[in-house]
All heavy atoms as a GROMACS GRO file, in nm:
protein
  624
    1LEU      N    1   2.013   1.092  -0.080
    1LEU     CA    2   1.992   0.952  -0.083
    1LEU      C    3   2.033   0.895  -0.214
    1LEU      O    4   2.027   0.973  -0.312
    1LEU     CB    5   1.835   0.924  -0.059
    1LEU     CG    6   1.771   0.969   0.074
    1LEU    CD1    7   1.622   0.933   0.074
    1LEU    CD2    8   1.847   0.906   0.193
    2ALA      N    9   2.079   0.768  -0.213
    2ALA     CA   10   2.119   0.711  -0.339
    2ALA      C   11   2.032   0.589  -0.364
    2ALA      O   12   2.006   0.509  -0.267
    2ALA     CB   13   2.267   0.672  -0.324
    3ALA      N   14   1.996   0.563  -0.488
    3ALA     CA   15   1.923   0.439  -0.526
    3ALA      C   16   2.016   0.319  -0.522
    3ALA      O   17   2.128   0.335  -0.565
    3ALA     CB   18   1.857   0.455  -0.665
    4VAL      N   19   1.968   0.215  -0.463
    4VAL     CA   20   2.043   0.086  -0.478
    4VAL      C   21   1.947  -0.029  -0.503
    4VAL      O   22   1.829  -0.022  -0.476
    4VAL     CB   23   2.103   0.065  -0.324
    4VAL    CG1   24   2.213   0.159  -0.292
    4VAL    CG2   25   1.999   0.045  -0.213
    5GLY      N   26   2.012  -0.129  -0.572
    5GLY     CA   27   1.925  -0.236  -0.614
    5GLY      C   28   1.988  -0.358  -0.577
    5GLY      O   29   2.108  -0.376  -0.569
    6ILE      N   30   1.910  -0.469  -0.548
    6ILE     CA   31   1.964  -0.596  -0.524
    6ILE      C   32   1.884  -0.699  -0.619
    6ILE      O   33   1.768  -0.672  -0.660
    6ILE     CB   34   1.934  -0.653  -0.380
    6ILE    CG1   35   1.788  -0.654  -0.330
    6ILE    CG2   36   2.019  -0.569  -0.284
    6ILE    CD1   37   1.758  -0.716  -0.209
    7THR      N   38   1.951  -0.813  -0.653
    7THR     CA   39   1.891  -0.910  -0.734
    7THR      C   40   1.807  -1.000  -0.648
    7THR      O   41   1.855  -1.046  -0.546
    7THR     CB   42   2.000  -0.996  -0.807
    7THR    OG1   43   2.079  -0.904  -0.894
    7THR    CG2   44   1.943  -1.089  -0.901
    8LEU      N   45   1.688  -1.021  -0.685
    8LEU     CA   46   1.592  -1.099  -0.605
    8LEU      C   47   1.500  -1.168  -0.702
    8LEU      O   48   1.428  -1.114  -0.779
    8LEU     CB   49   1.517  -1.014  -0.508
    8LEU     CG   50   1.427  -1.097  -0.411
    8LEU    CD1   51   1.504  -1.176  -0.317
    8LEU    CD2   52   1.346  -0.983  -0.328
    9ASP      N   53   1.489  -1.307  -0.699
    9ASP     CA   54   1.400  -1.381  -0.776
    9ASP      C   55   1.412  -1.349  -0.925
    9ASP      O   56   1.307  -1.339  -0.995
    9ASP     CB   57   1.258  -1.362  -0.723
    9ASP     CG   58   1.236  -1.418  -0.591
    9ASP    OD1   59   1.308  -1.509  -0.548
    9ASP    OD2   60   1.159  -1.352  -0.512
   10GLY      N   61   1.532  -1.329  -0.990
   10GLY     CA   62   1.551  -1.302  -1.119
   10GLY      C   63   1.520  -1.154  -1.164
   10GLY      O   64   1.524  -1.128  -1.280
   11GLY      N   65   1.495  -1.072  -1.071
   11GLY     CA   66   1.476  -0.928  -1.099
   11GLY      C   67   1.539  -0.853  -0.998
   11GLY      O   68   1.627  -0.899  -0.921
   12TYR      N   69   1.511  -0.725  -0.989
   12TYR     CA   70   1.568  -0.636  -0.889
   12TYR      C   71   1.469  -0.585  -0.796
   12TYR      O   72   1.354  -0.570  -0.828
   12TYR     CB   73   1.635  -0.516  -0.961
   12TYR     CG   74   1.765  -0.552  -1.030
   12TYR    CD1   75   1.776  -0.580  -1.164
   12TYR    CD2   76   1.888  -0.542  -0.961
   12TYR    CE1   77   1.895  -0.614  -1.215
   12TYR    CE2   78   2.004  -0.564  -1.009
   12TYR     CZ   79   2.017  -0.597  -1.154
   12TYR     OH   80   2.125  -0.636  -1.199
   13ARG      N   81   1.517  -0.538  -0.674
   13ARG     CA   82   1.435  -0.469  -0.588
   13ARG      C   83   1.520  -0.338  -0.557
   13ARG      O   84   1.647  -0.352  -0.528
   13ARG     CB   85   1.404  -0.540  -0.451
   13ARG     CG   86   1.308  -0.659  -0.476
   13ARG     CD   87   1.174  -0.598  -0.493
   13ARG     NE   88   1.071  -0.703  -0.503
   13ARG     CZ   89   1.018  -0.740  -0.625
   13ARG    NH1   90   1.057  -0.693  -0.728
   13ARG    NH2   91   0.933  -0.841  -0.630
   14TRP      N   92   1.459  -0.229  -0.565
   14TRP     CA   93   1.516  -0.100  -0.546
   14TRP      C   94   1.473  -0.028  -0.421
   14TRP      O   95   1.355  -0.041  -0.393
   14TRP     CB   96   1.492  -0.005  -0.669
   14TRP     CG   97   1.563  -0.057  -0.791
   14TRP    CD1   98   1.517  -0.140  -0.884
   14TRP    CD2   99   1.701  -0.022  -0.832
   14TRP    NE1  100   1.606  -0.164  -0.984
   14TRP    CE2  101   1.718  -0.097  -0.953
   14TRP    CE3  102   1.793   0.055  -0.777
   14TRP    CZ2  103   1.849  -0.085  -1.022
   14TRP    CZ3  104   1.912   0.076  -0.846
   14TRP    CH2  105   1.937  -0.004  -0.975
   15GLY      N  106   1.563   0.044  -0.364
   15GLY     CA  107   1.534   0.124  -0.248
   15GLY      C  108   1.636   0.247  -0.240
   15GLY      O  109   1.712   0.266  -0.347
   16PHE      N  110   1.661   0.305  -0.127
   16PHE     CA  111   1.748   0.412  -0.111
   16PHE      C  112   1.833   0.402   0.020
   16PHE      O  113   1.769   0.369   0.125
   16PHE     CB  114   1.671   0.545  -0.119
   16PHE     CG  115   1.602   0.564  -0.255
   16PHE    CD1  116   1.470   0.511  -0.278
   16PHE    CD2  117   1.670   0.638  -0.361
   16PHE    CE1  118   1.412   0.537  -0.399
   16PHE    CE2  119   1.614   0.656  -0.481
   16PHE     CZ  120   1.474   0.605  -0.494
   17ILE      N  121   1.950   0.445   0.003
   17ILE     CA  122   2.042   0.443   0.129
   17ILE      C  123   2.081   0.590   0.155
   17ILE      O  124   2.079   0.670   0.058
   17ILE     CB  125   2.163   0.355   0.120
   17ILE    CG1  126   2.247   0.398  -0.005
   17ILE    CG2  127   2.120   0.214   0.116
   17ILE    CD1  128   2.380   0.330  -0.011
   18ASP      N  129   2.119   0.624   0.278
   18ASP     CA  130   2.163   0.754   0.315
   18ASP      C  131   2.316   0.753   0.294
   18ASP      O  132   2.376   0.661   0.256
   18ASP     CB  133   2.113   0.795   0.444
   18ASP     CG  134   2.175   0.712   0.565
   18ASP    OD1  135   2.276   0.641   0.548
   18ASP    OD2  136   2.114   0.718   0.669
   19THR      N  137   2.379   0.870   0.336
   19THR     CA  138   2.529   0.882   0.309
   19THR      C  139   2.605   0.791   0.407
   19THR      O  140   2.722   0.773   0.387
   19THR     CB  141   2.561   1.029   0.338
   19THR    OG1  142   2.518   1.072   0.467
   19THR    CG2  143   2.503   1.120   0.238
   20THR      N  144   2.545   0.735   0.505
   20THR     CA  145   2.622   0.634   0.589
   20THR      C  146   2.609   0.493   0.556
   20THR      O  147   2.668   0.404   0.601
   20THR     CB  148   2.571   0.650   0.747
   20THR    OG1  149   2.439   0.598   0.752
   20THR    CG2  150   2.575   0.792   0.791
   21GLY      N  151   2.535   0.472   0.440
   21GLY     CA  152   2.497   0.336   0.384
   21GLY      C  153   2.383   0.270   0.451
   21GLY      O  154   2.356   0.153   0.422
   22LYS      N  155   2.315   0.338   0.542
   22LYS     CA  156   2.189   0.277   0.604
   22LYS      C  157   2.077   0.292   0.515
   22LYS      O  158   2.059   0.390   0.443
   22LYS     CB  159   2.169   0.360   0.734
   22LYS     CG  160   2.050   0.309   0.813
   22LYS     CD  161   2.022   0.397   0.938
   22LYS     CE  162   1.899   0.343   1.006
   22LYS     NZ  163   1.857   0.435   1.113
   23VAL      N  164   1.992   0.182   0.511
   23VAL     CA  165   1.880   0.184   0.432
   23VAL      C  166   1.782   0.288   0.482
   23VAL      O  167   1.741   0.280   0.597
   23VAL     CB  168   1.810   0.043   0.426
   23VAL    CG1  169   1.679   0.046   0.345
   23VAL    CG2  170   1.904  -0.060   0.362
   24ALA      N  171   1.743   0.382   0.400
   24ALA     CA  172   1.652   0.491   0.438
   24ALA      C  173   1.510   0.460   0.382
   24ALA      O  174   1.416   0.491   0.450
   24ALA     CB  175   1.701   0.626   0.384
   25ILE      N  176   1.498   0.395   0.270
   25ILE     CA  177   1.366   0.358   0.209
   25ILE      C  178   1.394   0.214   0.168
   25ILE      O  179   1.477   0.180   0.082
   25ILE     CB  180   1.327   0.445   0.090
   25ILE    CG1  181   1.314   0.593   0.140
   25ILE    CG2  182   1.206   0.387   0.034
   25ILE    CD1  183   1.287   0.689   0.027
   26LYS      N  184   1.315   0.130   0.219
   26LYS     CA  185   1.311  -0.022   0.204
   26LYS      C  186   1.326  -0.062   0.055
   26LYS      O  187   1.260   0.006  -0.026
   26LYS     CB  188   1.192  -0.084   0.272
   26LYS     CG  189   1.185  -0.226   0.268
   26LYS     CD  190   1.076  -0.286   0.345
   26LYS     CE  191   0.950  -0.293   0.264
   26LYS     NZ  192   0.841  -0.358   0.341
   27LEU      N  193   1.401  -0.161   0.023
   27LEU     CA  194   1.420  -0.208  -0.108
   27LEU      C  195   1.292  -0.288  -0.145
   27LEU      O  196   1.277  -0.397  -0.111
   27LEU     CB  197   1.546  -0.295  -0.118
   27LEU     CG  198   1.676  -0.218  -0.117
   27LEU    CD1  199   1.719  -0.195   0.024
   27LEU    CD2  200   1.778  -0.300  -0.203
   28GLN      N  201   1.201  -0.221  -0.214
   28GLN     CA  202   1.076  -0.280  -0.232
   28GLN      C  203   1.019  -0.243  -0.374
   28GLN      O  204   0.907  -0.292  -0.416
   28GLN     CB  205   0.965  -0.221  -0.136
   28GLN     CG  206   0.950  -0.071  -0.138
   28GLN     CD  207   0.871  -0.003  -0.026
   28GLN    OE1  208   0.756  -0.069  -0.012
   28GLN    NE2  209   0.919   0.080   0.049
   29TYR      N  210   1.083  -0.166  -0.456
   29TYR     CA  211   1.043  -0.120  -0.584
   29TYR      C  212   1.106  -0.198  -0.694
   29TYR      O  213   1.217  -0.244  -0.689
   29TYR     CB  214   1.066   0.032  -0.603
   29TYR     CG  215   0.985   0.112  -0.492
   29TYR    CD1  216   1.062   0.166  -0.396
   29TYR    CD2  217   0.848   0.120  -0.500
   29TYR    CE1  218   0.985   0.240  -0.284
   29TYR    CE2  219   0.776   0.183  -0.396
   29TYR     CZ  220   0.850   0.244  -0.289
   29TYR     OH  221   0.790   0.314  -0.194
   30ASP      N  222   1.030  -0.216  -0.808
   30ASP     CA  223   1.082  -0.296  -0.923
   30ASP      C  224   1.171  -0.213  -1.020
   30ASP      O  225   1.255  -0.265  -1.086
   30ASP     CB  226   0.963  -0.343  -1.006
   30ASP     CG  227   0.885  -0.444  -0.919
   30ASP    OD1  228   0.939  -0.540  -0.873
   30ASP    OD2  229   0.762  -0.431  -0.916
   31ALA      N  230   1.155  -0.076  -1.014
   31ALA     CA  231   1.239   0.008  -1.092
   31ALA      C  232   1.232   0.150  -1.038
   31ALA      O  233   1.142   0.189  -0.964
   31ALA     CB  234   1.186   0.018  -1.236
   32VAL      N  235   1.330   0.231  -1.072
   32VAL     CA  236   1.345   0.376  -1.030
   32VAL      C  237   1.366   0.458  -1.154
   32VAL      O  238   1.448   0.427  -1.235
   32VAL     CB  239   1.457   0.393  -0.934
   32VAL    CG1  240   1.470   0.532  -0.885
   32VAL    CG2  241   1.442   0.294  -0.811
   33TYR      N  242   1.289   0.564  -1.162
   33TYR     CA  243   1.295   0.652  -1.278
   33TYR      C  244   1.428   0.742  -1.270
   33TYR      O  245   1.470   0.788  -1.158
   33TYR     CB  246   1.173   0.750  -1.267
   33TYR     CG  247   1.166   0.838  -1.390
   33TYR    CD1  248   1.106   0.778  -1.498
   33TYR    CD2  249   1.198   0.972  -1.385
   33TYR    CE1  250   1.091   0.861  -1.618
   33TYR    CE2  251   1.172   1.046  -1.505
   33TYR     CZ  252   1.118   0.989  -1.618
   33TYR     OH  253   1.099   1.069  -1.726
   34ILE      N  254   1.492   0.757  -1.373
   34ILE     CA  255   1.624   0.833  -1.372
   34ILE      C  256   1.623   0.958  -1.451
   34ILE      O  257   1.685   1.054  -1.410
   34ILE     CB  258   1.740   0.740  -1.418
   34ILE    CG1  259   1.874   0.807  -1.388
   34ILE    CG2  260   1.729   0.704  -1.566
   34ILE    CD1  261   1.995   0.720  -1.399
   35GLU      N  262   1.548   0.973  -1.561
   35GLU     CA  263   1.547   1.097  -1.638
   35GLU      C  264   1.423   1.109  -1.717
   35GLU      O  265   1.363   1.004  -1.757
   35GLU     CB  266   1.674   1.112  -1.717
   35GLU     CG  267   1.686   1.005  -1.822
   35GLU     CD  268   1.818   1.022  -1.902
   35GLU    OE1  269   1.926   1.028  -1.830
   35GLU    OE2  270   1.813   1.012  -2.019
   36ASP      N  271   1.392   1.223  -1.773
   36ASP     CA  272   1.274   1.245  -1.850
   36ASP      C  273   1.295   1.174  -1.982
   36ASP      O  274   1.410   1.162  -2.032
   36ASP     CB  275   1.252   1.392  -1.885
   36ASP     CG  276   1.202   1.464  -1.766
   36ASP    OD1  277   1.147   1.394  -1.672
   36ASP    OD2  278   1.221   1.586  -1.754
   37GLY      N  279   1.188   1.115  -2.042
   37GLY     CA  280   1.196   1.060  -2.179
   37GLY      C  281   1.222   0.916  -2.173
   37GLY      O  282   1.211   0.847  -2.280
   38GLY      N  283   1.240   0.853  -2.061
   38GLY     CA  284   1.266   0.703  -2.053
   38GLY      C  285   1.134   0.626  -2.044
   38GLY      O  286   1.036   0.680  -2.010
   39GLU      N  287   1.147   0.495  -2.066
   39GLU     CA  288   1.035   0.406  -2.054
   39GLU      C  289   1.061   0.318  -1.940
   39GLU      O  290   1.159   0.240  -1.945
   39GLU     CB  291   1.013   0.329  -2.182
   39GLU     CG  292   0.974   0.416  -2.301
   39GLU     CD  293   0.838   0.477  -2.285
   39GLU    OE1  294   0.749   0.410  -2.222
   39GLU    OE2  295   0.818   0.592  -2.330
   40PRO      N  296   0.964   0.307  -1.837
   40PRO     CA  297   0.980   0.213  -1.734
   40PRO      C  298   0.944   0.074  -1.797
   40PRO      O  299   0.880   0.060  -1.884
   40PRO     CB  300   0.878   0.251  -1.631
   40PRO     CG  301   0.780   0.331  -1.714
   40PRO     CD  302   0.860   0.393  -1.823
   41PRO      N  303   1.006  -0.040  -1.738
   41PRO     CA  304   1.095  -0.053  -1.627
   41PRO      C  305   1.238  -0.070  -1.664
   41PRO      O  306   1.323  -0.104  -1.588
   41PRO     CB  307   1.044  -0.177  -1.566
   41PRO     CG  308   1.005  -0.262  -1.679
   41PRO     CD  309   0.952  -0.172  -1.778
   42GLN      N  310   1.270  -0.026  -1.797
   42GLN     CA  311   1.414  -0.044  -1.833
   42GLN      C  312   1.514   0.054  -1.769
   42GLN      O  313   1.627   0.020  -1.761
   42GLN     CB  314   1.418  -0.020  -1.985
   42GLN     CG  315   1.349  -0.127  -2.072
   42GLN     CD  316   1.208  -0.107  -2.094
   42GLN    OE1  317   1.158   0.007  -2.054
   42GLN    NE2  318   1.130  -0.198  -2.140
   43ILE      N  319   1.460   0.164  -1.706
   43ILE     CA  320   1.552   0.267  -1.652
   43ILE      C  321   1.555   0.226  -1.503
   43ILE      O  322   1.461   0.194  -1.444
   43ILE     CB  323   1.495   0.397  -1.674
   43ILE    CG1  324   1.484   0.425  -1.826
   43ILE    CG2  325   1.564   0.507  -1.604
   43ILE    CD1  326   1.411   0.548  -1.858
   44SER      N  327   1.682   0.254  -1.451
   44SER     CA  328   1.701   0.224  -1.304
   44SER      C  329   1.809   0.317  -1.261
   44SER      O  330   1.891   0.368  -1.328
   44SER     CB  331   1.732   0.079  -1.281
   44SER     OG  332   1.851   0.049  -1.350
   45GLY      N  333   1.803   0.334  -1.123
   45GLY     CA  334   1.911   0.418  -1.064
   45GLY      C  335   1.878   0.563  -1.048
   45GLY      O  336   1.936   0.654  -1.088
   46GLY      N  337   1.766   0.595  -0.988
   46GLY     CA  338   1.711   0.718  -0.974
   46GLY      C  339   1.773   0.823  -0.875
   46GLY      O  340   1.850   0.781  -0.793
   47TYR      N  341   1.723   0.944  -0.893
   47TYR     CA  342   1.765   1.051  -0.800
   47TYR      C  343   1.645   1.137  -0.772
   47TYR      O  344   1.546   1.133  -0.841
   47TYR     CB  345   1.879   1.136  -0.862
   47TYR     CG  346   1.840   1.192  -0.989
   47TYR    CD1  347   1.775   1.318  -0.998
   47TYR    CD2  348   1.847   1.130  -1.116
   47TYR    CE1  349   1.741   1.387  -1.113
   47TYR    CE2  350   1.820   1.191  -1.231
   47TYR     CZ  351   1.759   1.319  -1.235
   47TYR     OH  352   1.724   1.368  -1.361
   48PHE      N  353   1.646   1.206  -0.661
   48PHE     CA  354   1.547   1.288  -0.616
   48PHE      C  355   1.563   1.426  -0.687
   48PHE      O  356   1.674   1.481  -0.696
   48PHE     CB  357   1.548   1.306  -0.465
   48PHE     CG  358   1.502   1.188  -0.388
   48PHE    CD1  359   1.577   1.077  -0.364
   48PHE    CD2  360   1.369   1.189  -0.347
   48PHE    CE1  361   1.539   0.971  -0.292
   48PHE    CE2  362   1.315   1.079  -0.273
   48PHE     CZ  363   1.399   0.970  -0.261
   49LYS      N  364   1.448   1.482  -0.721
   49LYS     CA  365   1.438   1.617  -0.780
   49LYS      C  366   1.320   1.687  -0.710
   49LYS      O  367   1.219   1.630  -0.705
   49LYS     CB  368   1.414   1.612  -0.937
   49LYS     CG  369   1.412   1.743  -0.999
   49LYS     CD  370   1.396   1.728  -1.154
   49LYS     CE  371   1.395   1.860  -1.211
   49LYS     NZ  372   1.371   1.856  -1.356
   50ASP      N  373   1.348   1.805  -0.655
   50ASP     CA  374   1.261   1.889  -0.585
   50ASP      C  375   1.202   1.800  -0.465
   50ASP      O  376   1.081   1.805  -0.432
   50ASP     CB  377   1.149   1.934  -0.680
   50ASP     CG  378   1.200   2.026  -0.777
   50ASP    OD1  379   1.297   2.106  -0.752
   50ASP    OD2  380   1.144   2.026  -0.894
   51GLY      N  381   1.283   1.705  -0.409
   51GLY     CA  382   1.240   1.642  -0.292
   51GLY      C  383   1.162   1.507  -0.316
   51GLY      O  384   1.119   1.436  -0.223
   52VAL      N  385   1.140   1.465  -0.444
   52VAL     CA  386   1.062   1.353  -0.479
   52VAL      C  387   1.133   1.274  -0.582
   52VAL      O  388   1.217   1.322  -0.659
   52VAL     CB  389   0.922   1.380  -0.518
   52VAL    CG1  390   0.844   1.445  -0.400
   52VAL    CG2  391   0.912   1.465  -0.639
   53VAL      N  392   1.092   1.147  -0.598
   53VAL     CA  393   1.151   1.063  -0.712
   53VAL      C  394   1.024   0.963  -0.754
   53VAL      O  395   0.946   0.933  -0.676
   53VAL     CB  396   1.264   0.972  -0.664
   53VAL    CG1  397   1.227   0.875  -0.550
   53VAL    CG2  398   1.337   0.912  -0.781
   54LYS      N  399   1.035   0.925  -0.878
   54LYS     CA  400   0.935   0.824  -0.924
   54LYS      C  401   0.999   0.685  -0.916
   54LYS      O  402   1.111   0.659  -0.948
   54LYS     CB  403   0.911   0.844  -1.075
   54LYS     CG  404   0.813   0.961  -1.097
   54LYS     CD  405   0.790   0.972  -1.254
   54LYS     CE  406   0.710   1.100  -1.288
   54LYS     NZ  407   0.683   1.112  -1.421
   55VAL      N  408   0.918   0.596  -0.862
   55VAL     CA  409   0.952   0.452  -0.853
   55VAL      C  410   0.850   0.372  -0.914
   55VAL      O  411   0.730   0.428  -0.934
   55VAL     CB  412   0.972   0.413  -0.701
   55VAL    CG1  413   1.108   0.486  -0.650
   55VAL    CG2  414   0.865   0.437  -0.615
   56TYR      N  415   0.869   0.240  -0.944
   56TYR     CA  416   0.763   0.167  -1.000
   56TYR      C  417   0.749   0.027  -0.933
   56TYR      O  418   0.837  -0.026  -0.888
   56TYR     CB  419   0.811   0.124  -1.153
   56TYR     CG  420   0.824   0.260  -1.229
   56TYR    CD1  421   0.937   0.321  -1.237
   56TYR    CD2  422   0.714   0.325  -1.298
   56TYR    CE1  423   0.962   0.443  -1.305
   56TYR    CE2  424   0.726   0.446  -1.361
   56TYR     CZ  425   0.855   0.502  -1.373
   56TYR     OH  426   0.869   0.618  -1.438
   57LYS      N  427   0.619  -0.020  -0.936
   57LYS     CA  428   0.588  -0.159  -0.898
   57LYS      C  429   0.526  -0.218  -1.022
   57LYS      O  430   0.441  -0.163  -1.084
   57LYS     CB  431   0.484  -0.157  -0.788
   57LYS     CG  432   0.537  -0.112  -0.649
   57LYS     CD  433   0.547  -0.229  -0.559
   57LYS     CE  434   0.594  -0.169  -0.419
   57LYS     NZ  435   0.591  -0.277  -0.326
   58ILE      N  436   0.578  -0.335  -1.054
   58ILE     CA  437   0.524  -0.397  -1.177
   58ILE      C  438   0.455  -0.520  -1.142
   58ILE      O  439   0.514  -0.623  -1.088
   58ILE     CB  440   0.647  -0.437  -1.274
   58ILE    CG1  441   0.728  -0.296  -1.304
   58ILE    CG2  442   0.599  -0.492  -1.393
   58ILE    CD1  443   0.855  -0.322  -1.371
   59GLU      N  444   0.327  -0.519  -1.169
   59GLU     CA  445   0.246  -0.643  -1.135
   59GLU      C  446   0.170  -0.676  -1.260
   59GLU      O  447   0.227  -0.689  -1.372
   59GLU     CB  448   0.157  -0.614  -1.017
   59GLU     CG  449   0.247  -0.594  -0.891
   59GLU     CD  450   0.172  -0.517  -0.769
   59GLU    OE1  451   0.067  -0.463  -0.795
   59GLU    OE2  452   0.229  -0.516  -0.665
   60GLU      N  453   0.033  -0.679  -1.253
   60GLU     CA  454  -0.045  -0.693  -1.378
   60GLU      C  455  -0.037  -0.561  -1.464
   60GLU      O  456  -0.042  -0.579  -1.582
   60GLU     CB  457  -0.193  -0.729  -1.344
   60GLU     CG  458  -0.200  -0.862  -1.277
   60GLU     CD  459  -0.349  -0.889  -1.222
   60GLU    OE1  460  -0.432  -0.813  -1.245
   60GLU    OE2  461  -0.354  -0.987  -1.149
   61GLN      N  462  -0.020  -0.452  -1.400
   61GLN     CA  463   0.010  -0.331  -1.468
   61GLN      C  464   0.127  -0.264  -1.398
   61GLN      O  465   0.162  -0.299  -1.282
   61GLN     CB  466  -0.114  -0.235  -1.458
   61GLN     CG  467  -0.236  -0.283  -1.544
   61GLN     CD  468  -0.338  -0.181  -1.548
   61GLN    OE1  469  -0.355  -0.095  -1.454
   61GLN    NE2  470  -0.420  -0.172  -1.654
   62ILE      N  471   0.175  -0.163  -1.457
   62ILE     CA  472   0.288  -0.089  -1.398
   62ILE      C  473   0.225   0.022  -1.314
   62ILE      O  474   0.138   0.102  -1.352
   62ILE     CB  475   0.379  -0.019  -1.505
   62ILE    CG1  476   0.444  -0.144  -1.575
   62ILE    CG2  477   0.489   0.061  -1.432
   62ILE    CD1  478   0.522  -0.093  -1.702
   63LYS      N  479   0.269   0.033  -1.193
   63LYS     CA  480   0.222   0.138  -1.100
   63LYS      C  481   0.332   0.238  -1.078
   63LYS      O  482   0.444   0.207  -1.037
   63LYS     CB  483   0.183   0.086  -0.962
   63LYS     CG  484   0.118   0.194  -0.870
   63LYS     CD  485   0.089   0.132  -0.728
   63LYS     CE  486  -0.037   0.047  -0.733
   63LYS     NZ  487  -0.072   0.005  -0.606
   64THR      N  488   0.308   0.368  -1.121
   64THR     CA  489   0.403   0.468  -1.098
   64THR      C  490   0.374   0.535  -0.972
   64THR      O  491   0.260   0.575  -0.935
   64THR     CB  492   0.391   0.587  -1.211
   64THR    OG1  493   0.404   0.521  -1.338
   64THR    CG2  494   0.491   0.692  -1.190
   65ILE      N  495   0.476   0.549  -0.879
   65ILE     CA  496   0.463   0.586  -0.748
   65ILE      C  497   0.560   0.703  -0.728
   65ILE      O  498   0.668   0.693  -0.749
   65ILE     CB  499   0.477   0.484  -0.632
   65ILE    CG1  500   0.390   0.366  -0.668
   65ILE    CG2  501   0.457   0.544  -0.500
   65ILE    CD1  502   0.424   0.241  -0.595
   66VAL      N  503   0.518   0.829  -0.679
   66VAL     CA  504   0.601   0.930  -0.646
   66VAL      C  505   0.617   0.933  -0.491
   66VAL      O  506   0.516   0.925  -0.425
   66VAL     CB  507   0.550   1.068  -0.699
   66VAL    CG1  508   0.643   1.182  -0.650
   66VAL    CG2  509   0.534   1.068  -0.850
   67ILE      N  510   0.740   0.918  -0.440
   67ILE     CA  511   0.772   0.924  -0.304
   67ILE      C  512   0.866   1.033  -0.266
   67ILE      O  513   0.935   1.091  -0.347
   67ILE     CB  514   0.839   0.786  -0.255
   67ILE    CG1  515   0.968   0.762  -0.328
   67ILE    CG2  516   0.735   0.663  -0.273
   67ILE    CD1  517   1.050   0.640  -0.269
   68ASP      N  518   0.852   1.075  -0.142
   68ASP     CA  519   0.952   1.178  -0.083
   68ASP      C  520   1.063   1.114  -0.019
   68ASP      O  521   1.077   0.993  -0.017
   68ASP     CB  522   0.879   1.272   0.004
   68ASP     CG  523   0.822   1.210   0.129
   68ASP    OD1  524   0.870   1.093   0.177
   68ASP    OD2  525   0.734   1.270   0.205
   69LYS      N  526   1.148   1.195   0.043
   69LYS     CA  527   1.277   1.136   0.093
   69LYS      C  528   1.252   1.056   0.219
   69LYS      O  529   1.350   0.986   0.273
   69LYS     CB  530   1.374   1.248   0.118
   69LYS     CG  531   1.425   1.309  -0.014
   69LYS     CD  532   1.534   1.410   0.020
   69LYS     CE  533   1.594   1.461  -0.114
   69LYS     NZ  534   1.708   1.560  -0.093
   70LEU      N  535   1.135   1.054   0.275
   70LEU     CA  536   1.098   0.961   0.394
   70LEU      C  537   1.032   0.838   0.342
   70LEU      O  538   1.000   0.755   0.426
   70LEU     CB  539   1.009   1.045   0.487
   70LEU     CG  540   1.075   1.161   0.554
   70LEU    CD1  541   0.971   1.243   0.639
   70LEU    CD2  542   1.199   1.134   0.637
   71GLY      N  543   1.011   0.830   0.213
   71GLY     CA  544   0.941   0.707   0.158
   71GLY      C  545   0.783   0.722   0.161
   71GLY      O  546   0.718   0.618   0.124
   72ASN      N  547   0.736   0.839   0.194
   72ASN     CA  548   0.586   0.864   0.193
   72ASN      C  549   0.542   0.879   0.057
   72ASN      O  550   0.604   0.941  -0.033
   72ASN     CB  551   0.555   0.992   0.265
   72ASN     CG  552   0.597   0.993   0.413
   72ASN    OD1  553   0.572   0.887   0.482
   72ASN    ND2  554   0.662   1.085   0.456
   73VAL      N  555   0.434   0.811   0.019
   73VAL     CA  556   0.369   0.813  -0.118
   73VAL      C  557   0.304   0.944  -0.140
   73VAL      O  558   0.222   0.998  -0.061
   73VAL     CB  559   0.269   0.709  -0.136
   73VAL    CG1  560   0.197   0.728  -0.268
   73VAL    CG2  561   0.329   0.576  -0.135
   74VAL      N  562   0.356   1.029  -0.234
   74VAL     CA  563   0.299   1.157  -0.271
   74VAL      C  564   0.191   1.146  -0.373
   74VAL      O  565   0.079   1.203  -0.367
   74VAL     CB  566   0.410   1.252  -0.335
   74VAL    CG1  567   0.344   1.388  -0.376
   74VAL    CG2  568   0.518   1.272  -0.224
   75SER      N  569   0.202   1.058  -0.475
   75SER     CA  570   0.105   1.026  -0.568
   75SER      C  571   0.130   0.882  -0.626
   75SER      O  572   0.243   0.832  -0.622
   75SER     CB  573   0.089   1.130  -0.666
   75SER     OG  574   0.199   1.131  -0.755
   76GLU      N  575   0.027   0.817  -0.679
   76GLU     CA  576   0.046   0.697  -0.755
   76GLU      C  577  -0.054   0.693  -0.875
   76GLU      O  578  -0.154   0.748  -0.859
   76GLU     CB  579   0.040   0.582  -0.672
   76GLU     CG  580  -0.085   0.547  -0.593
   76GLU     CD  581  -0.074   0.428  -0.504
   76GLU    OE1  582  -0.003   0.433  -0.404
   76GLU    OE2  583  -0.130   0.326  -0.535
   77GLN      N  584  -0.012   0.610  -0.972
   77GLN     CA  585  -0.098   0.601  -1.097
   77GLN      C  586  -0.069   0.478  -1.161
   77GLN      O  587   0.054   0.434  -1.175
   77GLN     CB  588  -0.060   0.723  -1.194
   77GLN     CG  589  -0.129   0.713  -1.327
   77GLN     CD  590  -0.081   0.821  -1.421
   77GLN    OE1  591   0.010   0.903  -1.388
   77GLN    NE2  592  -0.121   0.828  -1.541
   78GLN      N  593  -0.173   0.410  -1.207
   78GLN     CA  594  -0.159   0.284  -1.285
   78GLN      C  595  -0.139   0.322  -1.433
   78GLN      O  596  -0.201   0.400  -1.487
   78GLN     CB  597  -0.288   0.196  -1.273
   78GLN     CG  598  -0.318   0.149  -1.141
   78GLN     CD  599  -0.240   0.023  -1.105
   78GLN    OE1  600  -0.163  -0.040  -1.184
   78GLN    NE2  601  -0.257  -0.027  -0.992
   79ILE      N  602  -0.043   0.248  -1.498
   79ILE     CA  603  -0.014   0.270  -1.641
   79ILE      C  604  -0.009   0.133  -1.701
   79ILE      O  605   0.017   0.028  -1.639
   79ILE     CB  606   0.111   0.351  -1.665
   79ILE    CG1  607   0.239   0.294  -1.614
   79ILE    CG2  608   0.100   0.500  -1.617
   79ILE    CD1  609   0.362   0.360  -1.650
   80SER      N  610  -0.035   0.125  -1.841
   80SER     CA  611  -0.022   0.001  -1.908
   80SER      C  612   0.108  -0.055  -1.919
   80SER      O  613   0.214   0.024  -1.924
   80SER     CB  614  -0.084   0.011  -2.047
   80SER     OG  615  -0.208   0.073  -2.037
   81LYS      N  616   0.123  -0.193  -1.940
   81LYS     CA  617   0.258  -0.246  -1.973
   81LYS      C  618   0.292  -0.223  -2.112
   81LYS      O  619   0.209  -0.220  -2.191
   81LYS     CB  620   0.263  -0.400  -1.931
   81LYS     CG  621   0.296  -0.420  -1.801
   81LYS     CD  622   0.323  -0.567  -1.776
   81LYS     CE  623   0.372  -0.586  -1.637
   81LYS     NZ  624   0.400  -0.728  -1.610
   0.00000   0.00000   0.00000
């Protein structure tokens, strides 16, 4: 799967497409984690490692969500902005 983003309401919405270009995981996240050591939400364009990837929802706090390749939530955690 490949991370894709669209501009929406002055920000981005991120999701994932498969090799045919079909949306596999709905474009619903504010950011996608790309590598260790980065700070959300400045990082975008993630990849799956060991079958999971970190994505973010940014509301009153940043929510870190780990999803699998089907879009199922494996874990989630609230972190400060």
